[in-house]
BAZALO-35995 format. One record per residue (C-alpha): residue in three letters; chain; x, z, y. Coordinates in nm, 4 decimals. Last residue first. Layout:
// BAZALO-35995
 residu chaine       c1       c3       c2
    ALA      A        X        Z        Y
...
//
This chain:
// BAZALO-35995
 residu chaine       c1       c3       c2
    LYS      A  -1.2471  12.7616  -8.0729
    LEU      A  -1.5153  12.9334  -7.8799
    GLY      A  -1.5380  12.7015  -7.6198
    MET      A  -1.9230  12.6998  -7.5979
    ILE      A  -1.9648  12.3528  -7.6671
    HIS      A  -1.6969  12.3445  -7.9980
    SER      A  -1.8186  12.6752  -8.1356
    ILE      A  -2.1661  12.5384  -8.1240
    ILE      A  -2.1292  12.2232  -8.2573
    ALA      A  -1.8492  12.3502  -8.5200
    GLN      A  -2.1562  12.5995  -8.6641
    ARG      A  -2.3634  12.3360  -8.6313
    THR      A  -2.1370  12.0807  -8.8750
    TYR      A  -2.1107  12.4356  -9.1384
    VAL      A  -2.5032  12.4457  -9.1520
    GLY      A  -2.5500  12.0784  -9.1545
    ASN      A  -2.2904  12.0720  -9.4707
    LEU      A  -2.5539  12.2116  -9.6416
    ALA      A  -2.7921  11.9149  -9.5813
    GLN      A  -2.5460  11.6625  -9.6368
    THR      A  -2.5116  11.8865 -10.0325
    PHE      A  -2.9162  11.7790 -10.0551
    TYR      A  -2.8617  11.4562 -10.0120
    TYR      A  -2.5560  11.3769 -10.1928
    ALA      A  -2.6830  11.1114 -10.4635
    LYS      A  -2.3803  10.9848 -10.6315
    PRO      A  -2.3581  11.1882 -10.8698
    ASN      A  -2.7362  11.0731 -11.0463
    SER      A  -2.9282  11.3771 -11.1053
    ASP      A  -3.1322  11.3311 -10.8137
    VAL      A  -3.1896  11.0236 -10.8586
    ASP      A  -3.4378  11.0417 -11.1437
    PRO      A  -3.6204  11.2008 -10.8682
    HIS      A  -3.7574  10.8553 -10.6615
    ILE      A  -3.6136  10.8144 -10.3243
    GLU      A  -3.8843  10.6595 -10.1109
    ASN      A  -4.1492  10.8310 -10.2062
    VAL      A  -4.1770  11.1748  -9.9682
    ARG      A  -3.7830  11.2787  -9.8435
    PRO      A  -3.7846  11.5400  -9.5261
    LEU      A  -3.5211  11.4653  -9.5602
    PRO      A  -3.1649  11.3314  -9.3586
    HIS      A  -3.0885  11.0864  -9.6209
    LEU      A  -2.7400  11.0156  -9.8111
    ILE      A  -2.6915  10.8346 -10.0737
    LYS      A  -2.2867  10.8246 -10.1893
    MET      A  -2.0849  10.5713 -10.2900
    THR      A  -1.7246  10.6138 -10.4842
    SER      A  -1.8571  10.4410 -10.8271
    LYS      A  -1.9084  10.1161 -10.6447
    THR      A  -2.2800  10.0306 -10.7230
    ASN      A  -2.3295   9.8333 -11.0700
    ASP      A  -2.6087  10.0992 -11.1956
    LEU      A  -2.6923  10.2295 -10.8871
    MET      A  -3.0466  10.0370 -10.9402
    ASN      A  -3.1497  10.2019 -11.2902
    ASN      A  -3.1667  10.5804 -11.0821
    ARG      A  -3.4935  10.4664 -10.8321
    LEU      A  -3.4834  10.3736 -10.4630
    ILE      A  -3.8225  10.3328 -10.3042
    TYR      A  -3.8389  10.0744 -10.0565
    VAL      A  -4.1844   9.9643  -9.8621
    ASN      A  -4.3644  10.2823  -9.9756
    LYS      A  -4.4802  10.3352  -9.6529
    VAL      A  -4.5137  10.0113  -9.5473
    LYS      A  -4.8941   9.8483  -9.5311
    GLU      A  -5.0372  10.2332  -9.5129
    TYR      A  -4.8353  10.3514  -9.1541
    GLU      A  -4.9984  10.0513  -9.0077
    ILE      A  -5.3510  10.1549  -9.1930
    PRO      A  -5.2426  10.5155  -9.0202
    ASP      A  -5.2656  10.3110  -8.6486
    THR      A  -5.0857  10.5988  -8.3928
    PHE      A  -4.7872  10.5503  -8.5737
    ARG      A  -4.4777  10.8196  -8.5254
    GLU      A  -4.6316  11.1161  -8.7284
    LYS      A  -4.5930  10.8974  -9.0788
    GLN      A  -4.2697  10.8693  -9.0665
    VAL      A  -4.1164  10.6087  -9.3176
    ARG      A  -3.8117  10.8287  -9.4661
    THR      A  -3.4498  10.7338  -9.4367
    MET      A  -3.2203  10.6474  -9.7026
    TYR      A  -2.8707  10.5692  -9.6156
    ILE      A  -2.6648  10.4708  -9.8739
    ILE      A  -2.3094  10.5264  -9.8530
    ASP      A  -2.0290  10.2803  -9.9700
    ALA      A  -2.2300   9.9505 -10.0099
    GLU      A  -2.0847   9.6513 -10.1711
    SER      A  -2.2935   9.6820 -10.4811
    ILE      A  -2.6255   9.7337 -10.2639
    ILE      A  -2.6554   9.3998 -10.2375
    ASP      A  -2.9703   9.2891 -10.5282
    ASN      A  -3.1900   9.5622 -10.5207
    PHE      A  -3.1768   9.5560 -10.0989
    GLU      A  -3.4742   9.3367  -9.9864
    THR      A  -3.6056   9.2853  -9.6552
    HIS      A  -3.2646   9.2305  -9.5042
    GLU      A  -3.0586   9.2149  -9.2093
    PHE      A  -2.6674   9.1811  -9.1624
    TYR      A  -2.4537   9.3356  -8.8521
    ARG      A  -2.0779   9.3001  -8.8027
    ILE      A  -1.9178   9.4771  -8.4771
    GLY      A  -1.8260   9.2359  -8.1810
    LYS      A  -1.8871   9.5225  -7.9491
    ASN      A  -2.1189   9.3953  -7.7381
    ASP      A  -2.2900   9.2697  -8.0483
    LEU      A  -2.3199   9.6065  -8.1705
    PHE      A  -2.4964   9.6926  -7.8783
    ARG      A  -2.7344   9.4497  -7.8818
    LYS      A  -2.8314   9.4999  -8.2596
    TYR      A  -2.9257   9.8222  -8.1001
    GLU      A  -3.0989   9.7087  -7.8244
    VAL      A  -3.3403   9.4713  -8.0408
    PRO      A  -3.4709   9.7684  -8.2355
    MET      A  -3.3686   9.7566  -8.6230
    ALA      A  -3.6732   9.6998  -8.8212
    LEU      A  -3.9883   9.8357  -8.8884
    GLU      A  -4.2368   9.5806  -8.8492
    PRO      A  -4.0264   9.3533  -8.9518
    PRO      A  -3.9863   9.5148  -9.2892
    ALA      A  -3.6465   9.7206  -9.3350
    ILE      A  -3.2963   9.6881  -9.4406
    PHE      A  -3.0091   9.7347  -9.2180
    ASN      A  -2.6407   9.6858  -9.3436
    PHE      A  -2.3954   9.7929  -9.1260
    ILE      A  -2.0628   9.6985  -9.1293
    PRO      A  -1.7836   9.9184  -9.0133
    LYS      A  -1.4353   9.7712  -8.8604
    GLU      A  -1.2480  10.1106  -8.7271
    PHE      A  -1.4173  10.3860  -8.5570
    VAL      A  -1.5925  10.3855  -8.2383
    SER      A  -1.9102  10.2038  -8.3389
    LEU      A  -1.9054  10.4912  -8.6269
    ALA      A  -2.1272  10.7322  -8.3976
    GLN      A  -2.3290  10.4969  -8.2018
    LEU      A  -2.4874  10.3021  -8.5875
    LEU      A  -2.5549  10.7010  -8.6608
    SER      A  -2.8067  10.8103  -8.3457
    HIS      A  -2.9862  10.4695  -8.4353
    VAL      A  -2.9241  10.5955  -8.7918
    THR      A  -3.0777  10.9644  -8.7150
    ARG      A  -3.3319  10.8412  -8.4107
    GLY      A  -3.6064  10.6649  -8.6789
    TYR      A  -3.8486  10.4849  -8.5494
    LYS      A  -3.7316  10.1307  -8.5714
    LEU      A  -3.4540  10.1635  -8.8790
    ASP      A  -3.8039  10.3374  -9.1082
    GLY      A  -3.6547  10.2367  -9.4020
    VAL      A  -3.3016  10.1418  -9.5143
    MET      A  -2.9638  10.1785  -9.3737
    PHE      A  -2.6798  10.0090  -9.6200
    ILE      A  -2.2960  10.1507  -9.5480
    ASN      A  -1.9833   9.9732  -9.5124
    ILE      A  -1.7102  10.1676  -9.3574
    ASN      A  -1.3871  10.0515  -9.2302
    ASP      A  -1.2711  10.3725  -9.0794
    LEU      A  -1.4866  10.7031  -9.0999
    ARG      A  -1.2719  10.8266  -9.3844
    GLY      A  -1.2150  10.9982  -9.7121
    GLN      A  -1.4998  10.8719  -9.8783
    THR      A  -1.6967  11.1901  -9.9729
    LYS      A  -1.6365  11.4133  -9.7812
    ILE      A  -1.5267  11.1740  -9.3966
    ILE      A  -1.9243  11.0638  -9.4904
    SER      A  -2.0492  11.4021  -9.5436
    TYR      A  -1.8707  11.5204  -9.1781
    MET      A  -2.0127  11.1747  -9.0661
    ASP      A  -2.3669  11.2713  -9.1761
    LEU      A  -2.3355  11.6250  -8.9893
    LEU      A  -2.2549  11.4997  -8.6939
    THR      A  -2.5368  11.2108  -8.7005
    GLN      A  -2.7518  11.5303  -8.7457
    THR      A  -2.6037  11.7162  -8.4405
    PRO      A  -2.6808  11.3927  -8.2097
    HIS      A  -3.0759  11.3402  -8.3294
    GLN      A  -3.2204  11.1233  -8.0430
    ASN      A  -3.4745  10.8892  -7.9405
    ALA      A  -3.7427  10.8820  -8.1854
    GLY      A  -3.8906  11.1915  -8.0625
    ASP      A  -3.6318  11.4270  -7.9583
    GLY      A  -3.4322  11.5674  -8.1893
    ALA      A  -3.1910  11.9395  -8.1709
    ASN      A  -3.0842  11.8182  -7.8580
    ILE      A  -2.7917  12.1343  -7.7944
    VAL      A  -2.8280  12.2547  -7.4024
    PRO      A  -2.6097  12.5025  -7.2293
    VAL      A  -2.6669  12.7126  -6.9971
    ASP      A  -2.7803  12.6873  -6.6118
    SER      A  -3.0980  12.4881  -6.7332
    ILE      A  -3.2741  12.2161  -6.5360
    GLN      A  -3.0693  11.9252  -6.6035
    SER      A  -3.0395  11.9952  -6.9356
    ALA      A  -3.3833  12.0052  -7.0034
    TYR      A  -3.4537  11.6453  -6.8734
    ARG      A  -3.1638  11.5700  -7.1204
    ALA      A  -3.3627  11.7249  -7.3644
    SER      A  -3.6759  11.5791  -7.3238
    GLY      A  -3.6080  11.2371  -7.2989
    GLU      A  -3.8021  11.1001  -7.5997
    LEU      A  -4.1057  11.2920  -7.6285
    PRO      A  -4.1316  11.5632  -7.9815
    HIS      A  -3.9016  11.7873  -7.8336
    ARG      A  -3.6628  12.0477  -8.0242
    MET      A  -3.3903  12.2482  -7.8535
    VAL      A  -3.1157  12.4449  -7.9383
    ILE      A  -3.0697  12.6661  -7.6088
    LEU      A  -2.7163  12.8402  -7.5692
    ASP      A  -2.6335  13.1819  -7.3495
    VAL      A  -2.9825  13.2733  -7.2924
    TYR      A  -3.2425  13.4966  -7.0940
    ASN      A  -3.2388  13.3499  -6.7860
    SER      A  -3.1782  13.0145  -6.9368
    VAL      A  -3.5519  13.0502  -7.1547
    MET      A  -3.7379  13.0795  -6.7502
    ARG      A  -3.5614  12.7589  -6.6109
    THR      A  -3.6292  12.6325  -6.9550
    THR      A  -4.0079  12.6978  -7.0140
    ASP      A  -4.0789  12.6141  -6.5942
    HIS      A  -3.9251  12.2999  -6.6621
    LEU      A  -4.1106  12.2225  -6.9993
    THR      A  -4.4584  12.2690  -6.8200
    GLU      A  -4.6449  12.5130  -6.8759
    GLY      A  -4.9841  12.4592  -6.9735
    LYS      A  -5.1443  12.7797  -7.1716
    THR      A  -5.0943  12.6361  -7.4728
    VAL      A  -4.7249  12.5906  -7.3322
    SER      A  -4.7147  12.9835  -7.3194
    SER      A  -4.5341  12.9539  -7.6633
    SER      A  -4.7353  13.0554  -8.0168
    SER      A  -4.8881  12.6689  -7.9864
    SER      A  -4.5030  12.5238  -7.9505
    ASP      A  -4.4319  12.6512  -8.3107
    SER      A  -4.0507  12.7170  -8.4605
    PHE      A  -4.0256  13.0154  -8.1335
    GLY      A  -3.7221  13.1363  -7.9211
    VAL      A  -3.4413  13.3605  -7.9677
    ILE      A  -3.1886  13.4100  -8.2147
    ARG      A  -2.9157  13.6698  -8.1766
    GLY      A  -2.5327  13.5282  -8.2981
    GLY      A  -2.2630  13.6710  -8.5644
    LEU      A  -2.1673  13.3510  -8.6004
    ARG      A  -2.3276  13.3068  -8.9420
    ASN      A  -2.6635  13.4311  -8.7544
    ILE      A  -2.5722  13.1509  -8.5170
    ALA      A  -2.5316  12.8892  -8.8318
    THR      A  -2.7989  13.0052  -9.0021
    GLU      A  -3.0626  12.9579  -8.7407
    PHE      A  -2.9152  12.5939  -8.7038
    SER      A  -2.8671  12.5286  -9.0874
    LEU      A  -3.3144  12.6314  -9.0395
    ARG      A  -3.4215  12.5035  -8.7581
    THR      A  -3.2630  12.1700  -8.8259
    ARG      A  -3.3612  12.1599  -9.2516
    THR      A  -3.7300  12.2995  -9.1108
    SER      A  -3.8964  12.1246  -8.8454
    PRO      A  -4.2236  12.1010  -8.6715
    GLU      A  -4.2329  11.9743  -8.3143
    PHE      A  -4.2298  12.2073  -8.0223
    PHE      A  -3.9039  12.3554  -8.1696
    LEU      A  -3.6997  12.6335  -7.8412
    SER      A  -3.4459  12.8154  -8.1121
    ALA      A  -3.2468  13.0343  -7.7827
    VAL      A  -2.8694  13.1509  -7.8792
    VAL      A  -2.8143  13.5050  -7.7977
    LYS      A  -2.4450  13.5526  -7.7761
    GLY      A  -2.3098  13.9397  -7.8248
    GLU      A  -2.1366  13.8279  -8.1291
    LEU      A  -2.1168  13.4484  -8.1139
    LEU      A  -1.7217  13.4171  -8.2962
    ASN      A  -1.8199  13.6569  -8.5398
    GLN      A  -1.6702  13.4024  -8.8165
    ASN      A  -1.8857  13.3959  -9.1796
    PRO      A  -1.8199  13.0556  -9.2779
    ASN      A  -1.4968  13.0438  -9.3446
    ARG      A  -1.3945  12.7658  -9.5897
    GLU      A  -1.7033  12.5058  -9.4869
    PHE      A  -1.6791  12.6997  -9.1011
    ASP      A  -1.2322  12.5243  -9.1190
    ALA      A  -1.4086  12.2351  -9.2751
    ALA      A  -1.6822  12.2372  -8.9730
    LEU      A  -1.4304  12.2693  -8.7065
    LYS      A  -1.2275  11.9780  -8.8425
    MET      A  -1.5357  11.7649  -8.8174
    ILE      A  -1.6153  11.8734  -8.4859
    ARG      A  -1.2319  11.7700  -8.3610
    LEU      A  -1.3192  11.4201  -8.5217
    TYR      A  -1.6456  11.3549  -8.3746
    ASP      A  -1.4668  11.5143  -8.0098
    GLU      A  -1.1784  11.2810  -8.0223
    LYS      A  -1.3768  10.9944  -8.0692
    SER      A  -1.5778  11.1155  -7.7437
    PHE      A  -1.8679  11.3604  -7.7431
    ASP      A  -2.2089  11.2616  -7.4797
    THR      A  -2.2507  10.9422  -7.6887
    ILE      A  -2.4154  11.1402  -7.9443
    SER      A  -2.6825  11.2496  -7.6812
    ILE      A  -2.8034  11.5128  -7.5629
    LEU      A  -2.4740  11.7475  -7.6539
    ASN      A  -2.4123  11.9786  -7.3681
    LYS      A  -2.1322  12.0631  -7.1941
    THR      A  -2.1501  12.0673  -6.7582
    HIS      A  -2.2830  12.4105  -6.6641
    MET      A  -2.4843  12.4432  -6.3461
//
């Protein structure tokens, strides 16, 4: 059994983060490197995905590897009642690496304990999305020139948003981050993450409005209110359009400020923001290819 997986962002150290940033920059300069030649990677997506799946598959192709798997669990033996245990055991016999997205929290950790090959968590429910966090960090360091002293505004669904949970934990290892949480009470940052920051002595502030306070932001991290996480459609309707970022709201923000979003967006960023040079979310998605090349190379010891 192997030991090197990426399930939670905390599986990597600060030194690992910085190594991934360096490798990602190398792949951005030279994306086509046949480091995975002769290797097979399983792409197991039990939950719908566009950017994560396609950027992983692009990363694997650019590394010269081959891909097997599924993008819809309805095309797998899960529909016949096969357990995650059996699927993982079976697939790990065939491949050199598993990339997995699953709607249940803890599923990726469970799979990693069964698999004979490394497992990369591509999102498990509302829990973690570590590869998104690493591409977010790469986007921050590219646009701000640093990962220390970042004032980040996290906006929208902070309760179910696995991307903000992972990013909060990762940035906490750098010097003097400041977090501003903007969310309705129904979608506030869970208490365990606030307690995590308290224990580290890291400053954070909570708000329900953000129009008048974003002038201090280095990064505005917008998130979608995730309809699929709500069991009550009425509760979703109450909060789905609570924050909409518009171009005229950016007039007094820092010239170096960038807007990130893990995508897909619904209504939370108005299309009039897209032409603003502070909008970075589409380049952020491109950074996902280089970062995932770096993660695969790091985990498999290829560079």
